[in-house]
C-alpha positions in Angstrom: 121.8 118.3 144.5 119.1 117.0 144.4 116.2 119.3 145.0 113.9 116.6 146.3 115.0 114.7 149.3 113.4 112.6 152.0 114.1 110.4 155.0 114.7 107.0 153.4 114.0 105.2 156.7 110.3 106.4 156.6 109.6 105.5 152.9 108.1 102.3 151.3 111.0 99.9 150.7 111.6 98.0 147.5 111.2 94.2 147.9 114.1 91.8 147.7 114.6 89.7 144.6 112.8 86.4 144.1 114.9 83.2 144.0 114.6 82.9 140.2 115.3 86.6 139.4 118.4 87.5 137.4 120.4 90.7 137.3 120.7 92.4 134.0 124.3 92.2 132.7 126.2 95.3 131.3 126.4 95.2 127.5 128.4 98.6 127.1 129.5 101.7 129.0 130.1 104.8 127.0 131.2 108.3 128.0 129.1 111.2 126.6 131.1 114.1 125.0 130.6 117.6 126.2 129.1 120.4 124.0 126.6 123.3 123.9 122.9 123.5 123.2 120.4 126.2 122.4 121.9 129.7 122.9 125.0 128.3 124.6 124.3 126.2 127.7 126.8 123.3 128.4 125.6 119.7 128.0 126.8 116.2 128.1 125.5 114.2 125.1 124.5 111.2 127.1 123.6 108.8 124.2 126.5 109.6 121.8 128.0 106.4 120.3 125.1 104.1 121.4 123.1 102.3 118.7 119.5 103.4 118.2 118.4 99.8 118.6 119.9 99.7 122.2 118.2 103.1 123.0 114.7 102.4 121.5 112.3 104.0 122.5 114.5 106.9 123.5 116.1 109.1 120.9 118.3 111.7 122.5 119.4 112.9 125.9 121.5 115.7 127.3 122.6 116.4 130.8 122.4 120.1 131.2 125.1 121.4 133.5 125.9 120.8 136.3 127.2 124.4 136.2 127.3 127.3 138.7 126.6 130.4 136.5 127.8 133.9 137.2 125.3 136.8 136.8 124.4 137.3 133.2 125.7 133.8 132.1 122.5 131.5 132.2 121.3 130.5 128.7 118.4 128.5 127.4 116.8 128.0 124.0 114.9 130.4 121.7 111.4 129.4 120.2 111.7 126.3 118.1 109.5 123.5 116.7 109.1 119.8 117.3 107.1 117.0 115.8 106.8 113.2 116.3 107.9 112.6 119.9 107.8 113.7 123.5 110.3 116.1 125.3 111.0 115.6 128.9 112.8 118.3 131.0 113.8 117.3 134.5 115.3 120.1 136.6 117.4 119.0 139.6 118.8 122.4 140.5 118.0 125.8 139.0 115.1 127.1 137.1 113.7 127.0 133.5 110.7 128.8 132.2 108.7 126.9 129.6 106.0 128.1 127.1 104.5 126.5 124.1 102.2 127.4 121.2 99.4 125.1 122.6 99.0 126.9 125.9 101.3 125.0 128.0 103.8 126.7 130.3 105.2 127.2 133.7 108.4 127.3 135.8 110.4 124.1 136.1 112.3 124.0 139.3 113.0 122.1 142.6 113.0 118.6 141.1 110.0 119.3 138.8 109.5 117.7 135.3 108.0 119.2 132.2 106.5 116.5 130.0 105.6 117.8 126.6 104.0 115.7 123.8 105.0 117.5 120.6 102.9 115.1 118.6 101.5 116.7 115.4 103.6 119.8 116.0 104.3 122.5 118.5 106.6 125.5 119.1 108.2 126.0 122.4 110.9 127.8 124.4 112.9 126.8 127.5 114.8 129.7 129.0 116.1 130.7 132.5 113.8 133.3 134.1 114.9 137.0 134.4 115.8 136.6 138.0 118.2 133.7 137.4 119.9 135.4 134.4 120.5 138.5 136.6 121.7 136.6 139.7 123.3 133.5 138.3 123.2 130.3 140.2 123.2 126.5 140.0 121.8 124.9 136.8 121.5 121.2 136.4 118.9 119.0 134.6 118.1 116.5 132.0 116.4 116.8 128.7 115.1 113.4 127.3 113.5 112.7 123.9 111.0 109.8 123.9 109.9 108.5 120.6 106.3 108.0 119.6 105.0 105.0 117.5 103.7 105.8 114.0 100.1 105.7 115.2 100.8 108.5 117.7 103.1 110.7 115.7 100.2 113.1 115.0 98.7 113.0 118.6 97.3 116.3 119.9 100.1 118.2 121.6 99.9 118.0 125.4 101.8 119.5 128.4 102.2 118.0 131.8 103.7 119.9 134.7 105.0 117.3 137.3 106.2 119.0 140.5 109.0 117.4 142.4 106.7 116.7 145.3 104.5 114.6 142.9 107.2 112.0 142.2 106.7 108.6 143.9 109.4 108.3 146.6 110.8 104.9 147.5 113.7 103.5 149.4 116.1 100.6 148.7 115.7 97.5 150.9 118.5 98.7 153.2 117.5 102.3 153.3 120.7 103.4 151.6 119.1 104.8 148.4 116.3 107.1 147.6 114.4 106.5 144.4 112.2 109.2 142.8 109.8 107.5 140.2 108.8 110.1 137.6 107.1 108.0 135.2 106.3 104.3 134.9 106.4 101.7 137.6 109.0 100.2 140.0 108.0 97.2 142.3 104.3 98.0 141.8 104.6 101.8 142.6 103.8 104.2 139.8 105.1 107.7 139.0 102.8 110.5 137.9 104.0 111.0 134.3 101.5 110.0 131.6 103.2 108.6 128.5 102.1 107.4 125.1 105.0 105.0 125.0 105.4 102.6 128.0 108.5 103.6 129.8 110.0 104.0 133.3 112.0 107.0 134.4 113.5 107.3 137.9 116.3 109.3 139.6 118.1 107.5 142.3 120.5 108.8 145.0 122.7 106.0 146.5 124.7 106.8 149.6 128.4 106.0 149.8 128.9 102.2 150.1 125.2 101.4 149.6 123.7 99.3 146.8 120.4 99.6 144.9 118.7 96.5 143.5 115.4 97.1 141.8 113.0 95.0 139.7 112.7 95.9 136.0 110.2 94.9 133.4 111.6 92.2 131.2 109.8 93.8 128.2 111.8 97.0 128.6 115.3 97.9 127.8 117.4 99.2 130.6 119.8 102.2 130.8 121.8 103.6 133.7 123.2 107.2 133.4 125.4 108.7 136.0 124.5 112.2 136.9 127.3 112.6 139.5 129.6 110.5 141.6 131.2 107.1 140.8 130.3 103.5 141.5 129.5 100.2 139.8 126.7 98.6 137.9 125.6 95.1 137.0 126.2 91.7 138.6 130.0 91.9 138.2 130.4 95.4 139.2 131.4 97.4 136.0 133.0 100.7 137.1 130.9 103.8 136.1 131.2 107.5 136.7 129.7 110.9 136.0 128.8 111.3 132.3 128.8 107.6 131.5 125.9 105.5 130.2 125.5 101.8 130.9 123.3 99.7 128.5 122.1 96.6 130.2 121.1 93.3 128.7 118.0 91.1 129.6 117.1 90.1 133.1 114.7 90.9 136.0 116.6 93.4 138.1 119.0 96.3 137.9 121.8 96.6 140.4 123.9 99.8 141.0 126.4 100.4 143.9 127.9 103.6 145.1 131.6 103.9 145.7 133.4 106.3 148.1 131.0 109.2 147.3 127.2 109.6 146.9 126.1 108.3 143.5 123.2 109.9 141.6 121.8 107.9 138.6 119.0 108.2 136.1 117.3 104.9 135.5 115.6 104.6 132.0 113.7 101.9 130.3 110.9 101.4 127.8 109.1 99.1 125.5 111.0 99.2 122.1 108.9 100.5 119.3 110.9 98.7 116.6 109.9 101.0 113.8 112.1 103.0 111.3 113.3 106.3 112.7 114.3 109.3 110.6 115.6 112.0 113.0 116.5 115.4 111.6 117.0 118.4 113.9 113.8 119.0 116.0 111.7 116.3 114.2 111.6 112.5 114.8 109.6 110.7 112.1 109.5 107.4 110.4 110.7 108.5 107.0 112.6 111.3 105.2 109.5 112.3 103.4 107.6 112.8 106.8 110.5 115.1 108.0 110.4 117.2 104.9 106.7 117.5 105.3 107.2 118.6 108.9 109.7 121.3 107.7 107.1 122.5 105.2 104.4 122.6 107.8 106.5 124.5 110.2 107.6 127.1 107.6 103.9 127.6 106.5 102.7 128.2 110.1 100.8 124.9 110.7 102.4 124.4 114.2 100.5 127.5 115.5 102.3 130.8 116.1 104.4 132.2 119.0 101.9 133.5 121.6 101.3 137.3 121.9 102.5 137.2 125.5 105.5 135.1 124.6 108.4 134.6 126.9 111.6 135.5 125.1 115.3 134.8 125.9 116.8 137.2 128.4 120.5 138.0 128.4 120.8 140.3 131.4 120.8 144.1 131.7 117.2 144.6 130.7 113.6 143.2 131.0 111.6 140.9 128.9 
């Protein structure tokens, strides 16, 4: 971990804070419980116990793995529907094959990100490819759900394949941290992800004893999730470790420091939508009636059908 690395001494460095800049304080630190998703792959429920108001515009996030599978063990999801939001799958290690009912698809690997706008309705599958099921191997990634405002709930479904090499790579001011900007902007440098809802998503690797201090839009909320390692966050150095999420308060900058080991964190922020959210299963709408309509539309085939050449879950010992 991670799949995409670089020599931080050769990268563009993030500028120092201005005299009037303030660091965002820590409002809460929560520990995500462990569970299973899809056909049985292990996850950490990163947002468990955090209010929807603090997360807005994000709805749900799982850390998938980190696990080293034996042959025949890798699992993913079967075909399932979504409506009303965007799904983001970021693969740090391992491979996931994606296919959807609107023609999107590909292999997510080596630090790549799949950004799928479910919008008006889509069916999709994410599953380890045959070769990974048969061989086993490292599996580690993130699945994030980004809400859509009411005006975009029925947007035309869209698929973006963002390769790991597409991410904008930056370095901290002292060269001790590598930042991969996947979507949004940090210090004037934009990532490749195209989003309906204004957000920033970045993965930072902070070397032991190093500190990352980056500017953050005052209009956005700010979340720091620890993928691995331990360290501290905020102006007074709240301790934080793997599987924990820090919700930050208002301010101009985010600060995170690594402890005795390398610290990997996911940095998230977005412009709050501040609309009612009714979330049921794979649908994120504004009202219960809209979710019931989504269920009916799915059951009557209005999300398009599973493609004739569909990828299907593979459990080893055979072929697709």
